[in-house]
C-alpha positions in Angstrom: 108.8 47.0 137.7 109.3 50.8 138.3 112.3 50.1 140.6 113.9 48.2 137.8 113.2 51.0 135.3 114.8 53.5 137.7 117.9 51.2 138.0 118.1 51.0 134.2 117.9 54.8 134.0 120.7 55.3 136.5 122.8 52.5 135.0 122.9 53.9 131.5 124.6 57.2 132.2 127.0 55.7 134.6 128.2 53.0 132.2 128.1 55.3 129.2 130.1 58.0 131.0 132.9 55.7 132.1 133.0 54.0 128.8 133.2 57.2 126.8 136.0 58.7 128.9 138.1 55.6 129.4 137.9 53.9 126.0 136.3 50.9 127.6 134.8 49.7 124.3 137.6 47.3 123.6 138.0 45.2 120.4 136.2 42.4 122.1 133.2 44.4 123.1 132.8 46.0 119.7 133.3 42.6 118.0 130.7 40.9 120.2 128.1 43.6 119.8 128.5 43.8 116.0 128.4 40.1 115.7 125.2 39.9 117.8 123.4 42.5 115.6 124.5 40.7 112.4 123.4 37.3 113.8 120.1 38.5 115.0 119.4 40.2 111.6 119.8 36.8 109.8 117.7 34.9 112.4 120.4 33.2 114.5 119.0 34.5 117.7 120.5 31.9 120.1 124.0 32.7 118.9 123.3 36.5 119.0 122.3 36.2 122.6 125.5 34.4 123.5 127.5 37.1 121.8 125.7 39.8 123.9 126.5 37.9 127.1 130.2 37.9 126.0 130.1 41.6 125.3 128.5 42.4 128.7 131.1 40.2 130.4 134.0 41.8 128.6 132.7 45.3 129.4 132.1 44.4 133.0 135.5 42.7 133.6 137.2 45.8 132.1 136.1 48.0 134.9 134.6 45.8 137.6 135.5 48.3 140.4 133.7 51.2 138.7 130.6 49.2 138.0 130.5 47.8 141.5 130.9 51.4 142.9 127.8 52.6 141.0 126.0 49.3 141.7 125.7 48.2 138.1 125.7 44.4 138.0 126.8 42.2 135.1 123.2 41.1 134.7 122.1 44.7 134.3 124.6 45.2 131.5 123.3 42.1 129.8 119.7 43.4 130.0 120.8 46.8 128.6 122.6 45.2 125.7 119.6 42.9 124.9 117.3 45.9 125.0 119.6 47.9 122.7 119.5 45.1 120.1 115.8 44.5 120.4 115.2 48.2 119.7 117.5 48.1 116.8 115.8 45.1 115.3 112.3 46.6 115.9 113.2 49.5 113.7 113.5 47.0 110.8 111.4 44.0 111.7 109.2 43.9 114.8 108.5 40.2 114.5 112.2 39.4 114.3 112.8 41.6 117.4 110.1 39.7 119.3 111.6 36.3 118.5 115.1 37.5 119.5 113.7 38.8 122.8 111.8 35.6 123.6 114.9 33.6 122.7 116.8 35.6 125.3 114.1 34.9 127.9 113.8 31.2 127.1 117.6 30.9 127.5 117.4 32.4 130.9 119.6 35.3 129.9 116.9 37.8 131.1 113.8 37.2 133.2 110.5 36.8 131.3 109.1 39.8 133.3 112.0 41.9 132.1 111.4 40.8 128.5 107.7 41.7 128.8 108.6 45.2 130.1 111.0 45.7 127.2 108.5 44.5 124.7 105.9 46.9 126.2 108.1 49.7 124.8 108.1 48.3 121.2 105.1 48.7 118.9 103.6 45.5 117.6 100.7 46.0 115.4 100.0 45.4 111.7 98.1 47.9 109.7 95.9 47.3 106.7 97.3 48.4 103.3 95.9 51.4 101.5 95.9 51.6 97.7 97.7 54.7 96.6 97.0 56.8 93.5 99.1 56.5 90.3 101.7 59.0 89.2 100.1 61.7 87.1 100.5 61.2 83.3 102.6 63.8 81.4 102.1 63.9 77.7 105.0 63.7 75.3 106.4 67.1 74.4 105.4 68.8 77.7 108.3 70.0 79.8 108.4 68.7 83.3 110.1 71.0 85.8 112.2 69.1 88.3 112.1 69.5 92.0 115.1 71.8 92.1 114.1 73.9 89.1 110.8 74.9 90.7 112.4 75.6 94.0 114.9 77.9 92.4 112.2 79.8 90.5 110.2 80.3 93.7 113.3 81.1 95.8 114.0 84.1 93.5 110.4 85.3 93.3 109.3 88.4 95.2 106.1 86.6 96.3 106.8 82.8 96.2 103.1 81.9 96.8 101.7 84.0 94.0 104.5 82.8 91.7 103.6 79.2 92.5 100.0 79.8 91.6 101.1 81.1 88.2 103.1 77.9 87.7 100.1 75.8 88.9 97.8 77.6 86.3 100.3 76.7 83.6 100.4 73.1 84.7 96.6 73.0 84.8 96.5 74.3 81.2 98.7 71.4 80.1 101.7 73.6 79.3 104.1 72.1 81.9 104.5 69.2 84.3 105.6 69.4 87.9 107.7 67.0 89.9 106.9 66.3 93.6 106.3 68.0 96.0 105.1 70.7 93.6 102.5 68.5 91.8 100.8 67.7 95.1 100.9 71.3 96.1 99.2 72.2 92.8 96.4 69.7 93.4 95.8 71.0 96.9 96.2 74.7 96.3 94.8 75.1 92.7 93.2 71.9 91.7 91.5 71.2 88.4 87.6 71.0 88.6 87.7 67.2 88.5 90.4 67.1 91.2 88.5 69.6 93.4 85.4 67.5 93.2 87.2 64.5 94.6 88.9 66.6 97.3 85.6 68.2 98.4 84.4 64.7 99.3 86.6 64.9 102.4 85.9 67.2 105.4 89.5 68.3 105.6 89.5 70.0 102.2 86.1 71.6 102.8 87.6 73.4 105.7 90.8 74.2 103.8 90.6 77.9 103.1 93.0 80.2 101.3 95.0 81.1 104.4 95.6 77.4 105.2 96.7 76.9 101.6 99.2 79.6 101.9 100.5 78.2 105.2 100.8 74.7 103.7 102.7 76.1 100.8 105.2 78.0 103.0 105.6 75.0 105.4 106.4 72.8 102.4 108.6 75.4 100.9 110.7 75.8 104.1 110.9 72.0 104.5 112.1 71.6 100.9 114.9 74.1 101.5 116.0 72.4 104.7 115.7 69.0 103.1 118.0 70.1 100.3 120.6 71.2 102.9 120.7 67.8 104.5 120.1 65.3 101.8 123.4 65.6 99.9 125.4 65.0 103.1 123.1 62.1 104.1 123.5 60.5 100.7 127.3 60.7 101.1 127.1 59.3 104.6 125.0 56.4 103.5 127.4 55.6 100.6 130.6 55.8 102.7 129.2 54.1 105.8 129.0 50.7 104.2 132.6 51.0 103.0 133.6 51.7 106.6 132.5 48.2 107.5 134.3 45.7 105.3 132.8 42.2 105.1 135.3 39.4 104.4 134.7 35.6 104.3 137.6 33.6 105.7 138.4 29.9 106.3 137.1 26.8 104.6 133.8 24.9 105.1 132.6 23.8 107.6 134.7 26.4 109.6 134.0 29.3 107.2 133.4 32.6 108.9 132.4 36.2 108.0 134.6 38.9 109.3 133.5 42.5 109.8 136.2 45.1 109.9 134.7 48.4 111.3 136.8 51.5 110.8 135.8 53.4 114.0 137.8 56.5 113.1 136.1 56.8 109.7 132.7 56.1 111.2 133.3 58.9 113.8 134.3 61.4 111.2 131.2 60.5 109.1 129.0 60.8 112.1 130.2 64.2 113.0 129.8 65.5 109.4 126.2 64.1 109.2 125.3 65.5 112.6 126.6 69.0 111.6 124.6 68.9 108.3 121.4 67.9 110.1 121.7 70.6 112.7 122.2 73.1 109.9 119.1 71.9 108.2 117.1 72.2 111.4 118.4 75.7 111.8 117.3 76.6 108.3 113.9 75.2 108.9 113.4 77.1 112.1 114.5 80.3 110.5 112.3 80.0 107.5 109.2 79.0 109.4 109.6 82.0 111.7 110.3 84.3 108.8 107.2 83.2 106.8 105.0 83.2 109.9 105.9 86.8 110.7 106.0 88.1 107.1 102.7 86.6 106.0 100.7 86.7 109.3 100.6 82.9 109.6 101.9 82.5 113.2 99.1 80.2 114.4 99.5 77.9 111.4 103.3 77.8 111.2 104.0 78.0 114.9 106.8 75.7 116.0 106.9 73.9 119.3 110.1 71.8 119.1 109.2 69.6 122.1 105.9 68.6 120.5 107.6 68.1 117.1 110.2 65.7 118.7 107.4 63.8 120.5 105.6 63.4 117.2 108.7 62.2 115.4 109.2 59.5 118.1 105.5 58.5 118.5 104.2 55.0 118.0 101.5 54.4 115.4 98.6 54.3 117.9 99.8 57.6 119.4 99.8 59.6 116.1 96.2 60.5 116.4 97.1 62.6 119.5 98.8 65.1 117.2 95.9 65.8 114.8 95.8 69.5 115.8 99.5 70.4 115.5 100.5 73.2 113.1 102.1 72.8 109.7 105.3 74.0 111.3 105.4 71.2 113.9 104.7 68.6 111.2 107.5 70.0 109.0 110.0 70.0 111.9 108.9 66.5 113.0 109.1 65.2 109.4 112.8 66.3 109.1 113.7 64.7 112.4 111.9 61.4 111.6 113.2 61.3 108.1 116.8 61.4 109.4 116.1 58.6 111.9 114.5 56.4 109.3 117.3 57.0 106.8 119.9 56.0 109.4 118.1 52.8 110.3 115.4 53.6 112.8 112.0 52.5 111.4 109.6 54.6 113.5 105.9 55.2 112.5 106.3 58.8 111.6 109.7 58.1 110.1 108.0 55.6 107.7 105.6 58.4 106.6 108.4 61.0 106.4 110.6 58.9 104.2 107.8 58.0 101.8 106.4 61.4 101.4 109.7 63.2 101.2 111.2 60.7 98.8 108.3 59.4 96.8 104.8 60.8 97.5 105.3 64.5 97.9 106.0 66.3 101.2 103.0 68.6 100.7 100.6 65.7 101.4 102.6 64.6 104.4 101.9 68.1 105.9 98.3 68.2 104.7 97.3 64.8 106.1 96.8 64.2 109.8 99.9 62.3 111.1 98.1 58.9 111.4 96.6 59.3 107.9 100.0 60.1 106.5 101.5 57.0 108.1 98.6 54.8 107.0 98.9 55.8 103.4 102.7 55.5 103.5 102.4 51.9 104.8 99.9 51.1 102.1 102.2 52.2 99.4 104.6 49.3 100.2 107.6 51.4 99.3 110.3 51.2 101.9 114.0 51.8 102.0 115.8 48.4 102.2 118.4 47.9 105.0 121.5 45.7 104.4 123.1 43.8 107.2 126.3 45.8 106.8 124.4 49.1 107.1 122.6 47.8 110.2 125.8 46.8 111.9 127.5 50.1 111.1 124.5 52.0 112.4 124.5 49.9 115.6 128.1 50.7 116.2 127.5 54.4 115.6 124.6 54.5 118.0 126.2 52.4 120.7 129.8 53.6 120.6 130.2 56.6 118.3 127.6 59.1 119.5 128.6 62.6 118.3 130.2 64.6 121.0 131.5 61.6 123.0 135.2 61.3 123.7 136.2 58.3 121.5 139.9 59.2 121.3 141.1 56.6 123.8 139.0 53.9 122.1 140.1 54.7 118.6 143.8 55.0 119.6 143.9 51.3 120.4 142.9 50.3 117.0 141.3 52.3 114.1 140.1 49.0 112.6 138.7 46.1 114.7 137.8 42.7 113.5 134.3 41.5 114.0 133.5 37.9 113.2 130.6 35.5 113.4 130.0 32.0 112.1 
């Protein structure tokens, strides 16, 4: 098993390197891969597997000498393509990914032992649902401050934390209402007596002293600024990405087909813009966490270990409990990474939590809860971002062929728009 894993590791860079520099992802390869993803998404697993075989064969025949030189067989390419699609499906629907993988094994396309190794890397567990609280009631005539309004007020304050406590007191008095994440921060930092009584029932809040409250505030404050830097670009990317993959029905029944026309040049440009915005957001988050840690003496609570944060962002649900003791800084950094992956199509455990708490439930609670608890509560909320087939296909193309930094000039010069079809 480990020998096969080592072969896979050596095959990936060899194949990817040649493909990136020689424009090997031809129209046929792109069409077959996109069709396989689309077919698998709608449950036509047998046909999807056949398209993957065609894609691997087209890629292999395009550079047989090179692949033979690095000892990468046609079967190895088939296995790599199957694994890529299984992982893509698992981000959306683990059961569907499993059925696709077992179909490939039953058809003899990959060995059952190989399929079991692949599935061993994919999480397959169902969690019980948790009932979430209701959105706080705001009486008529009470002004509710938006997410952006509160952030701007705090950003211009000499002492953001003290200013927030003033705002929280006004909210407790019933004079104003607060949008998330500020409402959650109010409850955790300056709760009303009834709210504090409920919070004190948990051990976490009983140990939640003033210094930890300040650290939570500044971690959420830094994350909110970084999130604002990235979100507008991500929204634009999501809107335009679907348009870069046109879906057209052609022919007459019973030979009617759906044609996908991916504009690789446009997808490449969008990918680079999104990547730049994300890196800028990470830079802002790193800078602010360090600034607040030094300025307010919160180094131990806002300390950022990027390696730990990335592992947390990629962790499977059963592994989340291993990160219970990480700092607020690590949680904030991991949340931004996981949010991006989730928004682009990858449904990881921490990404599920990050998307829910940043978009709906309030990022403050995401940082306050232990990672597994944050995931458990997010799953229980049953609020998830839907993924269309077109978006899934576009993201598959981006991840497989248009990775930022890769040389795609040769590939795009052949055709800036390639036809992708499936019956």
